VMD Tcl script that draws the C-alpha trace (Angstrom):
set ca {
  {-87.09 -73.00 93.71}
  {-85.93 -69.79 95.30}
  {-84.02 -71.69 97.97}
  {-82.36 -73.82 95.29}
  {-81.09 -70.74 93.43}
  {-79.75 -69.29 96.62}
  {-77.94 -72.52 97.38}
  {-76.35 -72.66 93.90}
  {-75.24 -69.09 94.08}
  {-73.88 -69.65 97.53}
  {-71.97 -72.78 96.52}
  {-70.54 -70.97 93.50}
  {-69.52 -68.00 95.60}
  {-67.65 -70.27 97.99}
  {-65.65 -72.11 95.29}
  {-64.30 -69.17 93.21}
  {-62.04 -67.59 95.81}
  {-60.37 -70.92 96.48}
  {-59.28 -71.89 92.89}
  {-59.44 -69.27 90.19}
  {-57.17 -66.61 91.78}
  {-54.41 -69.17 92.22}
  {-54.77 -70.35 88.63}
  {-54.65 -66.79 87.30}
  {-51.59 -65.98 89.40}
  {-49.81 -69.11 88.21}
  {-50.54 -68.29 84.55}
  {-49.43 -64.69 85.04}
  {-46.09 -65.71 86.54}
  {-45.47 -68.33 83.85}
  {-46.17 -65.82 81.07}
  {-43.96 -63.21 82.75}
  {-41.04 -65.63 82.97}
  {-41.50 -66.72 79.34}
  {-41.60 -63.11 78.13}
  {-38.47 -62.35 80.11}
  {-36.57 -65.15 78.38}
  {-37.93 -64.16 74.97}
  {-36.81 -60.60 75.58}
  {-33.20 -61.71 76.15}
  {-33.17 -63.90 73.04}
  {-34.71 -61.12 70.96}
  {-32.00 -58.68 72.04}
  {-29.24 -61.10 71.01}
  {-30.91 -61.70 67.67}
  {-31.17 -57.96 67.02}
  {-27.39 -57.55 67.31}
  {-26.02 -60.70 65.73}
  {-24.54 -58.86 62.70}
  {-21.58 -57.48 64.67}
  {-23.76 -54.87 66.27}
  {-24.14 -54.48 70.00}
  {-26.22 -54.73 73.11}
  {-25.87 -51.13 74.23}
  {-22.46 -50.97 72.51}
  {-21.15 -54.51 73.11}
  {-19.98 -56.61 70.11}
  {-22.01 -59.73 69.39}
  {-19.49 -62.16 70.86}
  {-19.38 -60.07 74.01}
  {-23.20 -59.99 74.09}
  {-23.17 -63.80 74.10}
  {-20.72 -63.73 77.00}
  {-22.88 -61.25 78.88}
  {-25.97 -63.36 78.30}
  {-24.19 -66.34 79.84}
  {-23.25 -64.20 82.80}
  {-26.86 -63.12 83.17}
  {-28.01 -66.74 83.10}
  {-25.49 -67.46 85.83}
  {-26.88 -64.58 87.86}
  {-30.36 -66.02 87.47}
  {-29.20 -69.38 88.79}
  {-27.64 -67.92 91.91}
  {-30.80 -65.89 92.50}
  {-33.18 -68.88 92.67}
  {-33.63 -68.34 96.41}
  {-35.92 -65.45 95.53}
  {-39.53 -66.62 95.53}
  {-41.12 -66.64 92.06}
  {-44.32 -65.26 93.51}
  {-42.47 -62.30 95.05}
  {-43.00 -59.36 92.71}
  {-40.23 -57.34 94.34}
  {-37.81 -60.21 93.81}
  {-38.61 -60.34 90.08}
  {-38.15 -56.61 89.73}
  {-34.83 -56.74 91.59}
  {-33.49 -59.51 89.34}
  {-34.44 -57.65 86.15}
  {-32.91 -54.44 87.48}
  {-29.70 -56.28 88.38}
  {-29.46 -57.73 84.87}
  {-29.88 -54.33 83.22}
  {-27.29 -52.77 85.50}
  {-24.86 -55.64 84.85}
  {-25.18 -55.21 81.08}
  {-24.80 -51.45 81.30}
  {-21.77 -51.64 83.56}
  {-19.86 -54.13 81.37}
  {-20.81 -52.76 77.96}
  {-20.16 -49.15 78.94}
  {-16.58 -50.07 79.91}
  {-15.97 -51.87 76.61}
  {-17.61 -49.16 74.57}
  {-15.43 -46.53 76.25}
  {-12.30 -48.57 75.47}
  {-13.34 -49.08 71.85}
  {-14.16 -45.40 71.46}
  {-10.82 -44.41 72.95}
  {-8.92 -46.65 70.50}
  {-10.89 -45.18 67.61}
  {-10.16 -41.64 68.77}
  {-6.44 -42.44 68.97}
  {-6.48 -43.84 65.42}
  {-8.33 -40.81 64.10}
  {-5.95 -38.46 65.87}
  {-2.89 -40.21 64.43}
  {-4.46 -40.38 60.96}
  {-5.28 -36.65 60.99}
  {-1.83 -35.85 62.33}
  {-0.09 -37.83 59.60}
  {-2.08 -36.30 56.76}
  {-2.28 -32.83 58.27}
  {1.43 -32.52 59.00}
  {3.71 -30.19 57.10}
  {4.82 -31.81 54.91}
  {1.96 -34.35 54.95}
  {2.38 -38.11 54.77}
  {3.13 -39.08 51.18}
  {5.38 -36.14 50.43}
  {8.06 -38.82 50.31}
  {7.20 -41.96 48.31}
  {3.57 -41.11 47.53}
  {3.01 -44.27 45.44}
  {4.36 -46.71 48.03}
  {2.61 -44.81 50.83}
  {-0.70 -45.26 48.99}
  {-0.05 -48.76 47.63}
  {0.43 -50.70 50.88}
  {-2.62 -49.28 52.71}
  {-4.62 -49.85 49.53}
  {-3.70 -53.55 49.60}
  {-4.43 -53.75 53.33}
  {-7.93 -52.38 52.78}
  {-8.72 -55.02 50.16}
  {-10.04 -58.30 51.51}
  {-7.59 -61.24 51.40}
  {-4.92 -59.33 49.48}
  {-2.30 -59.31 52.24}
  {-1.63 -62.72 53.83}
  {-2.59 -63.25 57.44}
  {0.00 -62.16 59.98}
  {1.97 -59.28 61.48}
  {2.98 -56.20 59.49}
  {6.69 -55.59 60.06}
  {8.20 -52.15 59.39}
  {12.00 -52.59 59.48}
  {14.06 -49.43 59.54}
  {11.04 -47.53 60.83}
  {12.97 -44.24 61.20}
  {10.38 -41.71 62.42}
  {7.54 -44.24 62.41}
  {5.14 -42.63 59.93}
  {4.76 -45.72 57.76}
  {4.24 -48.10 60.67}
  {1.67 -45.75 62.21}
  {-0.04 -45.44 58.82}
  {-0.34 -49.23 58.56}
  {-1.64 -49.47 62.14}
  {-4.41 -46.93 61.52}
  {-5.30 -48.49 58.17}
  {-5.53 -52.04 59.54}
  {-6.64 -51.78 63.20}
  {-7.33 -55.52 63.28}
  {-3.67 -56.37 62.61}
  {-0.60 -56.07 64.78}
  {2.15 -53.82 63.43}
  {5.76 -54.11 64.62}
  {7.96 -51.04 64.04}
  {11.70 -51.58 64.61}
  {14.65 -49.23 64.29}
  {18.19 -49.39 65.74}
  {18.26 -45.70 66.73}
  {17.20 -45.03 70.34}
  {16.30 -41.45 69.38}
  {14.02 -42.67 66.60}
  {12.39 -45.22 68.89}
  {11.74 -42.59 71.58}
  {10.19 -40.29 68.98}
  {7.94 -43.05 67.65}
  {6.75 -43.89 71.15}
  {5.96 -40.26 71.91}
  {4.04 -39.70 68.67}
  {2.38 -43.05 68.07}
  {2.80 -45.13 71.23}
  {-0.90 -44.91 72.10}
  {-1.92 -46.90 69.03}
  {-3.12 -50.18 70.59}
  {-1.98 -52.38 67.68}
  {1.48 -50.84 67.22}
  {4.50 -52.50 68.87}
  {7.68 -50.43 68.96}
  {11.05 -52.08 69.54}
  {14.67 -51.02 69.23}
  {16.95 -53.22 67.16}
  {18.13 -54.19 63.73}
  {17.41 -57.13 61.45}
  {20.11 -58.98 59.56}
  {21.50 -62.28 58.36}
  {22.43 -63.55 61.84}
  {21.39 -62.88 65.43}
  {23.93 -60.77 67.27}
  {24.89 -57.14 67.82}
  {26.00 -54.23 65.64}
  {27.50 -50.79 66.08}
  {26.06 -47.72 64.33}
  {27.48 -46.94 60.93}
  {27.22 -43.16 61.28}
  {25.93 -40.38 63.55}
  {22.40 -40.57 62.09}
  {21.73 -43.43 64.53}
  {21.72 -40.94 67.39}
  {23.93 -43.06 69.62}
  {27.55 -43.42 70.59}
  {29.56 -44.94 67.75}
  {30.88 -47.64 70.08}
  {27.46 -48.48 71.51}
  {25.95 -51.75 70.31}
  {22.36 -52.63 69.51}
  {20.67 -56.00 69.14}
  {20.30 -57.61 65.74}
  {17.54 -60.13 65.08}
  {16.69 -62.25 62.07}
  {13.29 -62.68 60.50}
  {13.42 -66.34 61.46}
  {14.22 -65.57 65.12}
  {11.31 -63.13 65.29}
  {8.73 -65.14 63.36}
  {9.45 -68.71 62.26}
  {11.10 -69.76 65.52}
  {8.17 -68.32 67.50}
  {5.54 -69.60 65.06}
  {4.42 -66.02 64.48}
  {2.95 -65.41 61.04}
  {4.39 -62.58 58.93}
  {1.90 -61.02 56.52}
  {3.72 -57.98 55.15}
  {7.35 -56.87 55.34}
  {8.46 -53.29 54.61}
  {12.25 -53.02 54.42}
  {14.27 -49.80 54.48}
  {17.66 -50.92 55.81}
  {20.12 -48.92 53.71}
  {21.52 -51.63 51.46}
  {21.19 -54.56 53.87}
  {17.99 -55.93 52.34}
  {19.72 -59.02 50.99}
  {21.09 -59.88 54.44}
  {17.62 -59.54 55.98}
  {16.08 -61.87 53.41}
  {18.86 -64.44 53.79}
  {18.24 -64.45 57.53}
  {14.54 -65.12 57.01}
  {14.25 -67.82 54.37}
  {12.30 -70.18 56.63}
  {9.83 -67.41 57.46}
  {9.48 -66.46 53.80}
  {8.92 -70.06 52.71}
  {6.45 -70.80 55.49}
  {4.27 -67.68 55.37}
  {4.86 -66.12 51.92}
  {4.49 -62.48 53.04}
  {4.19 -59.59 50.62}
  {7.50 -57.70 50.81}
  {8.89 -54.33 49.78}
  {12.63 -53.89 49.39}
  {14.68 -50.81 48.56}
  {17.67 -50.79 46.23}
  {19.92 -48.30 44.49}
  {19.78 -50.01 41.13}
  {23.04 -48.95 39.45}
  {25.27 -48.59 42.51}
  {26.19 -52.28 42.53}
  {24.63 -54.15 39.61}
  {25.83 -57.48 41.00}
  {24.06 -56.85 44.32}
  {20.87 -55.72 42.55}
  {20.86 -58.86 40.40}
  {21.52 -61.11 43.40}
  {18.60 -59.55 45.29}
  {16.19 -60.06 42.38}
  {17.43 -63.59 41.69}
  {16.97 -64.63 45.33}
  {13.39 -63.35 45.27}
  {12.78 -65.19 42.00}
  {14.14 -68.46 43.41}
  {11.85 -68.14 46.43}
  {8.81 -67.87 44.19}
  {8.38 -64.10 44.06}
  {7.70 -61.71 41.19}
  {9.20 -58.24 41.58}
  {7.65 -54.96 40.46}
  {9.61 -51.73 40.47}
  {7.66 -48.75 41.83}
  {8.15 -45.82 39.48}
  {9.18 -43.15 41.96}
  {12.51 -41.99 43.35}
  {12.91 -43.02 46.99}
  {16.33 -41.60 47.84}
  {18.60 -38.61 47.37}
  {20.84 -37.35 45.76}
  {20.94 -40.33 43.39}
  {17.77 -40.80 41.35}
  {18.18 -44.56 40.81}
  {16.87 -45.41 44.30}
  {13.73 -47.53 43.93}
  {11.33 -49.61 46.01}
  {10.42 -53.08 44.79}
  {7.07 -54.66 45.48}
  {7.60 -58.42 45.76}
  {4.53 -60.62 45.40}
  {4.36 -64.41 45.95}
  {3.88 -65.92 42.51}
  {1.04 -68.06 43.86}
  {-0.89 -64.83 44.45}
  {-0.69 -63.70 40.82}
  {-4.39 -64.15 40.05}
  {-5.47 -62.33 43.21}
  {-2.90 -59.63 42.47}
  {-4.49 -59.07 39.09}
  {-7.92 -58.64 40.67}
  {-6.75 -55.85 43.00}
  {-8.25 -52.44 42.24}
  {-5.20 -50.78 43.79}
  {-2.76 -52.74 41.64}
  {-4.74 -52.33 38.42}
  {-4.94 -48.57 38.95}
  {-1.15 -48.38 39.34}
  {-0.60 -50.56 36.28}
  {-2.85 -48.32 34.21}
  {-0.85 -45.29 35.35}
  {2.47 -47.09 34.62}
  {3.40 -46.61 38.26}
  {4.61 -50.21 38.68}
  {6.49 -52.38 36.20}
  {7.40 -56.06 36.32}
  {11.20 -56.42 36.26}
  {13.92 -59.05 36.35}
  {17.69 -58.98 36.66}
  {18.37 -60.41 33.21}
  {15.34 -59.14 31.34}
  {14.90 -62.44 29.46}
  {11.12 -62.50 29.91}
  {10.32 -59.08 31.36}
  {12.12 -55.76 31.39}
  {15.59 -55.63 32.87}
  {15.60 -53.39 35.92}
  {18.80 -51.81 34.61}
  {16.97 -50.61 31.49}
  {13.71 -49.68 33.22}
  {15.33 -47.44 35.86}
  {17.24 -44.58 34.22}
  {19.83 -46.53 32.21}
  {21.83 -43.32 31.89}
  {22.75 -43.71 35.59}
  {25.04 -46.68 35.01}
  {28.64 -45.85 35.87}
  {30.17 -44.01 32.90}
  {26.74 -43.25 31.41}
  {25.36 -39.86 30.42}
  {24.01 -39.24 33.92}
  {27.03 -40.65 35.79}
  {30.20 -39.52 34.07}
  {33.52 -40.30 35.69}
  {34.47 -43.35 37.71}
  {32.80 -42.76 41.11}
  {29.29 -44.19 41.40}
  {28.90 -42.50 44.83}
  {29.78 -39.00 43.63}
  {26.86 -36.66 44.41}
  {26.65 -35.59 40.79}
  {26.18 -39.21 39.65}
  {22.53 -39.73 38.70}
  {21.70 -36.28 40.06}
  {18.35 -34.66 39.37}
  {19.88 -32.08 37.06}
  {21.68 -34.63 34.86}
  {18.70 -37.00 34.77}
  {16.20 -34.25 33.84}
  {18.48 -33.09 31.02}
  {18.81 -36.67 29.76}
  {15.03 -37.17 29.92}
  {14.46 -34.00 27.91}
  {16.93 -35.00 25.21}
  {15.44 -38.49 24.93}
  {11.78 -37.44 25.17}
  {11.38 -39.51 28.33}
  {8.17 -38.19 29.83}
  {6.30 -39.32 32.95}
  {4.28 -37.71 35.69}
  {6.26 -35.28 37.83}
  {5.57 -37.57 40.81}
  {7.63 -40.29 39.09}
  {10.47 -38.29 37.56}
  {12.62 -36.87 40.32}
  {13.09 -36.29 44.02}
  {12.57 -32.54 44.25}
  {10.10 -32.37 41.38}
  {7.90 -35.02 43.03}
  {7.74 -32.97 46.23}
  {6.96 -29.75 44.40}
  {4.16 -31.53 42.53}
  {2.76 -33.07 45.73}
  {2.86 -29.79 47.68}
  {1.11 -27.94 44.84}
  {-1.55 -30.65 44.67}
  {-2.35 -30.34 48.36}
  {-2.23 -26.54 48.27}
  {-4.76 -26.48 45.43}
  {-7.04 -28.89 47.30}
  {-6.91 -26.54 50.27}
  {-7.87 -23.62 48.04}
  {-10.81 -25.56 46.64}
  {-11.91 -26.48 50.17}
  {-12.09 -22.81 51.13}
  {-13.78 -21.63 47.95}
  {-17.49 -20.82 48.32}
}
mol new
graphics top color blue
foreach p $ca { graphics top sphere $p radius 0.5 }
foreach p [lrange $ca 0 end-1] q [lrange $ca 1 end] { graphics top cylinder $p $q radius 0.2 }
display resetview
């Protein structure tokens, strides 16, 4: 009996070292490999809502995971039962992720810092952004911030001058490309110095007109020799011919808006961008009517923005032109509804058959020979001057916010508003 027990114990003692340790090791390695794979999948799942693996966007995390899988494949020569090999592979993967995501995170952070710096510079300048054309300056970024309000495509700032508006659009909509163009080499150099670091802002010298070609400067404000020529593009040559979508067009081309539109009819018909155009309403009534009628024929409704956008004549206005097919969406815009409630935008036509005539909505006294433009010279500095218009408004009980009445009065109002905000900021 005793010998039998000894034999059984002896046989059992001989078998265990030969089978169970190998089985345990095999199970351990299998579980370790499974947990490693689950860990990678879990990390991707944690960041699928546009978050990051240590700062990387989700689509980049997918790319990095594929790279890691590739690394695993080329590392198969390492023995699975080599603990040091497993540790090395896991360390390599972590270092690979850190190296690639840190670079991208640094780039993203740098772009954000540039945007914030430009934004603070624009609004902290003296005078701040909005001192000129506060309604338009607020309206376009407001539309850009609203989902699906501005059609897909490039934002084009034509007649960019000093570049504030283009830079404002670029910081407001970092996911869109903004093209700022101006014929003046001095203006272009200034824009590049101030805003050239914005990653989504393209800056190009040139003009936009009815035909592709060249032009000479009209006056010394161009900052170039009067005999020097600059390139002229058309909207169609920049967009339709290149199959580049145009989402928003901001025009400030000193009375050449009609030429620009006529040189871009294919672009306008194909992409239906939101457009702003500037016009001195009473200077040339025929031109004003032709501009509005062209927009109407192309399926656009025009809204006059109730603020003066030029000097010394107070009948300068910006028009917001919306594709008629966007009317329902336009009516659902918080930005637009706020401006309607404040009577800051008004639907206008040339004839006024269905809606208000632009010639009656915008200071009718500024028509040649009217109370605000006596004499026979529509370009005389006294025609539609702030003094004559304010006197006419007082006599006719025409009352609106100071921001909508005049050129100087709007700036005084805006400066006071910002000064008072600064006082409130510093009050304990």
